[in-house]
N, C-alpha and C positions, 0 to 999 in steps of 0.2 A: 783742754783739760779745765775741771769748776774747782777744783781742791783751795787754790790758790785765795782767789776772793772766795768762794762761800758763798754767795750777792745773787741774788734774784734781778734785781735792778742791771748789777755787771752781765749776767746771762744774758740777759734784751737786750741789752748792746754789742755785743757778741751777737746776737744772730743774728741781728739788724745792720752790721757790719759785714754778714757776709759767711758767719757759721750754719750747716747744714743739720749740725744736731753739737751731741756736747759729751764726753768723756765725765765723767763724776765720779768721787774718789767716793763718795759713801750713798747713804739709799734714803740716806736724810736729801739730802743733796737732791736726789733722782726725785725723790717725790716736792717738794721747793720746785724747782724748773717742771716737772711737768705740769703742777698746779697754777704756772702764768703760761701755759699752751707749747711747749718745747715738744716735738713730734719722736726723736729723734735721739736717744740715748743707750751710750755705754757703759758697762762695769771694766772697769780693763785687770781684774782680778777674779778667781771663783768664789763665790759665792756655799759656801759649805754647813749652813744650817738650817735645821725645818723651822724656826721662825723668819730668817729674812729672806726665805725662798719663798715663802708665802705673801710679806711685806712687798716682794718687786712681781709678784703673780697676779697682785689685781692693780700693778701697776700697765701691767701688758693690754693692759685693757681699756690706756685709757694715751695708749701713745708705744712705737716702734723699740722693745728694748733686746738688746742684743749685749750676750753674753762670753766671760772669755775665760777657756777653761787650758790648763797644762796638765793635768791628768784624769784619771778615768773613775776619781770614785764622787767627787763632785758634782762632775758629769750625771752620772748612776743617778743620785740624790734627784736634777734637776727631770730629767730622765722619767722617770714615780711622779714626781709631781702633775707636767705635764697630760702625762699618760692618763692620766682623772680628768682632766679638765679639755679631753685631744685637742690639748693647745700643742702648737709644734713654736718653737726658737731658735732664732740664727745666734750664732757664738766665735768668734776670730780663739783660732789656735794661737795660747801665747808661746814665745818664739824668746828665748833667750840669747842677746846682743849682747853680754860681756857681760851685764850687772849683778849676773849669777842670784838673783834672786826669786821670783817669777818667771817662767816658762821652761822649754826643752831647748836643747842645741840640737841646727838644720838635720841633722844625720837621724836626729830621732822622732824627727817632723811625723815619720808616713807610717810608723809603728802603732804612734799616740793615735793621730787621723785615721786609720783603718778601728782600732779599738771601739771610738767616739763614734765614726758611720754606724755601728749596730742600734745604735741608739738611734728611737728610729723618729724619737720628737723630736732632736736637734739635728739644726742643719749649718750645716761647713761656710759663713761668709769669709774665711780670711784669714790671715794672720796678723799679728798682734805685738811690739815690740818697746820698751822702754832703753831704752840704754844711758837708761842713769849711773854709772860710773864718770860721767861725763863732769860730775862734781870732784874727783877724786882727783882731776889734773892739774895741774900747776902755771898752763901757759895757754897760747892761743891756739900756741902748733899742735898742742895737746889735745884739743878739740875736735880740729879737724881732723889729726888721724880716728877718733872713737866717732866720728860721723861716717869717715869712710869706714871702717868697721859694722856700724849702723848698717851702710848701704848693702855690703857686701853678704853680709851675713843671709838682709835676707830678701835682697836676689837668686842665695842660694839656698835658702825653704826653701824658697816660690817652685824653682824651679826641680829640686825633687818633688816635691809635693802634684807638680802636675805631672812629670813625669810618671806616676806610678797613679797617674788618672784621675785624681783630685783636683776642682773647682775652684780657681784662688779668684773670688772675686774684687777683694780689697786689698793691700797691703794697709798697714795705718802703722805712725810710729809717733813719739812726741818727745820735744826735748827742749829746749830755751836755748840753752849753751848750741848743739846742734842744727834747731831749724835754718839757719841761713844755707848752711854748707850743703843739707839736704834737697832744700824746697825743693832743687831743678831736675831732681832724680828720676829718670822714668819708672824707680822702685816702686813710691809710693804712689798710692791715692789717697790717700787720711796719714792729714798730718795733726796732730794735738798736743800740742806744746800747755806750759800752764802758766807759769810764771811771767809771763813778757804781760797781763797789764798793768805790774805795779813793776815788777823788777825789785832789786835788792845788792845785797852787797857780795853776795858769793856773783850776781852775777855784775858784777864792775873788776873783777876781782877775774874773774876769765878772759873779759874783755867783750863781749859781750852785750854791751850797755854802756853809757855814756851815767855822768852823773845825776845831769838833768832831762835823764830818759827817767828814772826812777821816782813815779809818781807818790809813792806810796812810802807817805815820814812817819814817826811816832813824834811831839810835840812833845816839849819840855822845860821845865824850867831852871836854872839853876838857885837854888834855896839855900844854899854855903857854900864859903872857900874857907875849911879851915886851916891852911896851908896853903904858900904863896905855887904851888905849883899842885893845888890840889881845887876842885869844883866836887862837888855835892849833887844832882838834881832830883826829883822827882821821878826821875822812870826808874824803872827796874824791868826784872824776871818776872812780872805780870805785864807785862808793852813790848819787849824786846825779847823773851825768854834767853836758851842760855847757849842756842842753838849756830855751831862756828862751823858747817856743813853736814851734812849726813851722812856724808862717804870724805871725811878728812878730809877736808880742804882748806893744805898745808898756807895760802891766801893770804888767807883771812886770819885777821888781829886784832883784840879786840871783840866787846858784843855790841856793834853798831861804828855805822860812819854818820862823824857829827858832818852835816852838810854846810861846805861853803868851811870850812875852820880844820883846815888839813893841821895845824899844829894840837888837835885835843882826841883823845886816844882813850875812847870807852873801856877800865882795867878791869872792873868788877860790879857786878848786881847783886844785888840783897831785891827782896822780891818787891820795894816798892819804890826805893833805891839805888842811884846807880851811884860810881866815884870815878872820876873824870882827869886821867893823868895831862898836868897842863908842859906843853915843850915851846918854850919859845914865850914870845911875848903877845900881849892877845889884850881887846878894848872889851871884853865881854867880863860881866858883873853877877851879883846878884840878885834876881831878877829878872835878867832877860833871860829871855827865851831861844833854845833852840832847835832845828829841825835834825831828828836823828835817821840813818836808812841802816832799816835792822841790817843784818848778816843776814836771815831767812825770813823774807814777808808771806809767806805761808801758815804760818806759826803766830806772829805777831799781829795777823789779819784776826785768826779764828780766837785772839784774845780779846776781842771786842766786840761789843755790839752792834757798831753802828762808825765808820768815819765820817770825817766831813771833806766833801770835794769843795774848792776852791780857785780858784781865779787871783791871781794878783793876791793882792789883802782882806778882797771878800770871797765870802762863804756863799755860794751859789745852789748850797743844796747837800744833803744827810743821808747817807748809803747806808742804809740793812744788811748786815752781814747774818741772813733771817736762814742761811742754809749749813750755820755752826753743826756738831753733833749736837745729839739726842736735838736738836728745835721740833724735832715733828714728835707732841708727848704725845704716846701712845694710851687707845679706851684701855682700859682693862676692866671695867662697871658699868652700870648705868651712871651711877655716881658722879663717875670722870665727867659726865659729857652736863651735869648743873653744875 
């Protein structure tokens, strides 16, 4: 899943290390990554807008594109457009494994599959899920329970569909916290975690990683010390975001983790500055720089146009975040091309 990094360079690295395709969060991401040569792209959600369908249809001329559905309405829109061009596309049937967002419950999957199979320009490839409710738990033990639910739900859905006569070639899932628990499961053919290239403070709180594994940090400078127990830094919500967990993670306190300084807590953010509470002694002073691990790396990466790659104190690369929202400027008239 590429929504965390939104970078063609990092996407190329993922492919070089063995990824056979990419799950994208936006059409922009799909367009950027297909342009750099990625040949297998999947969407994790239904696309139900005629303009967006036309954008994706163009991509099918360059790459294998896999759709996802959890209802008949969006699928009908796709089938109509595909029929006009005498094309067929594969799709995943989305299964709800507990997040209660997209997807149908296993017991409803056969009914939906029967409806979808009436659409002759769409071909069922398999089933997929995202156990995103794992981000709302409060311990590593609960992560393991979510992973068990993830496996059992998808096994049940596959068995029901196979019994009903459907071909299920691929069973896919994706979640960084549950990855290590399900990687050896015989249920899944495809795993597509997203946050793992960076990790973040939420992953730390869930026990998914260690502090040294968090590769994405925000570099800030202490610009003021108005009181003995307060620092002001030149990093605000436009760098760190205000995220404390998309699904209410109670383990996260503050607005990021100051790397290497456990006695500092980021207690509030304005747009361009942040306030840090000092608990105990610190040698830091005005003018010193600190590294902050964001609570959620995904929006922080999305808030910048590029990041610095460094080893030790040496900057070795500048990595463009070139697949952000609206990064692919549409052409609406001849004047736009000039």
